[in-house]
N, C-alpha and C positions, 0 to 999 in steps of 0.2 A: 759751319760754326759748331754744330752739335758734336762733331768728332773731337774738337778741341775741348769741349765741355766734358766729354767722356774721359779724355786723357787727364783732365784736371781731377775728376772724381777718382780715377784709378790711382793716380799719384798720391792723392790725399789718403785713400784707403791703405796704400802701401806704407806711407809715412806713419799712419796711426798704428798699423800692425807692428812696425818696428818699435814704436814707443811702448806699446803694450807688451811686446816680448821682452824688452829691456826691463820693464816693470816686474814682469814675472820672474826674471833672473834675480832682480834685487830682492823680491819676496822670498825666494829660495834661500838666500843668505841669512835671512832672519830665522833664527832657530825657534822651534816650537816645543822644545823639551825632548824631542827624539833625535838620536844621533844620525847624522847624514854626512856623506863625504862632501856634499855641496857646501857645508858649513865652513870648510877650509878652502873654499874656492878663491878667496882673495888673498890668501897667505903667500907672501914672497919670501924666498930663501936666498941667502948669500951663497951662491954656488961658484966657488973659486973666483970671487971678486965681482961677479955680476948678479944682480937681483933677478931671480928666476921663479916663475910660479911653482908652487909645491908639486902640482901634478906632473911637472916635467922632471922631477928628481926622485919621485917616490910613488908607490902604489898606495891609494887611500881607500880603505874598505870599512864596513861596519860588521862587527861580529854579533851584536845584538842591539836592542833599542837604546842602550845607554853607552855603548863603547865604540870608539873609532880607532882603527888600527892603521898606523902609517909605517909602511915598510920601505925604507930607502933602497935605491939600487946600489948605493955604495955605503957601507957601514960607517965610513969616516964622516958621512953627512948627518948622522944622528943628532949630534949636538947643535949643528947649524939649523936643522929643521925644527928642533925643539925651541931654539931661540926665536926663529921666525914665527912659530905658533904663539909663543908668549908675547912677542912684540906686536902681534896683530890685534891685541885688545879684544879678543873674543871671550875672555874670562875662562879660558881652558888651560889646564895644567897637564902637559904630557909627562908620562912616566917612561923612562928609558930602561928597557930590560937587556940591552946589549945587542939585540937583534932588530927590534922594532920599537916604535913609540905607541904606548897605549894611552888613549885619552878617554877618561870617564866623563861623560856629560852630566853635570849636576842637575838635579830637578830644579825647575824654575820656582822662585818665590812669587807671591801674588804681586809684589811691587815690581819685580823684574818683568812679569807678564804684562803689566800695564805699560811699562816703558817700551816693550817690544811692540805692543799694539800702537803706541804713539809713533814709533819709528815706521811701522807699516803704513799708517795713515799719512805720514809725511811723504813717504815714497809715492803713495797714491796721488797726493796733491802735486808732486813733481810730474807724474805721468799726465795728469789733467792739464797742467800748464803746457806740457809738450803738445798735447792734442789741440789745445787752443791756439798755440803758435802755428801748428799745421793748418788749422782752420783759417787763420789770418792770411797765411801764404796763399791758400786756395782762393779766398775771396779777393785778394789782390790780383791774382791771375784773371779772375772773372771780370774785375773792373778794367783790366787792360783790354780784354776782349770787347768789353762794352765800348771802350774808346775806339776800338778798331771796327766798330759797326755792328756789334751784337745788339739785338733789340732789347728794349727796357724790360719787356715781359719775360724773355728768355733769361736775362741776367737775374731778375728777381726769383724766378723758379730755380735757377742754378744755386743761388745763395741759400734758398730754402732746403735744397737737396744736401748742400754742404752741412747745413745745420742738423739735418736728420742723421747724417753720417757721424757728425760730432757727438750727438746725443747717444747714439748707439755705442760709440767707443768709450764714452765716459761711463755709461751704464755698465759695460763689461769691466772697467777698472773698479767701479764700486762693488760689483759682485766678487771680484777677485780679492779685494781687501776685506770684504765681509767674511769670506771663507777663511782667509788667513787669520782674522781676528778670532773666529770660532776655534780654529786649530790651536792658536796660542793660549786661549783662555780655558781650553779643555784640560782638566787635570788627569 
């Protein structure tokens, strides 16, 4: 029975790892005043009739802390890429110089910083909900083992172990959102 418990713990840790890595990906998309190619990660471009991620039709780089450069592989795509960036509601306005798009990232206002912190905290709450759902799945598996003959003491210990793993995962989410909040609020 302890092998099954170890498998449950391992599956639970892997699920939490995936939840936390998704959360980190979402945090990267929240800009903190510095230009980053990851800011354009969710931008989709109409590429000859099909919606395509920006990274598949152009190179995205930063030239300094305030400027993102988007160089399409086909010059004919400049206007479509600009339209995709504007439609993505990131608050960015690309400038077309005929060769590439230059995006100047405006400095954040205090109000915008607070909104971004709220968004980061909302993403953290989503991650915590995911971790709690993973915990529920793990505890359900332990209850199934209990019905199949796992002793009461082992089941209780297993549930406590699952709770310890949950607390650790939630703590790491809290630490990540705290770091992001400091990053956003730093002028």
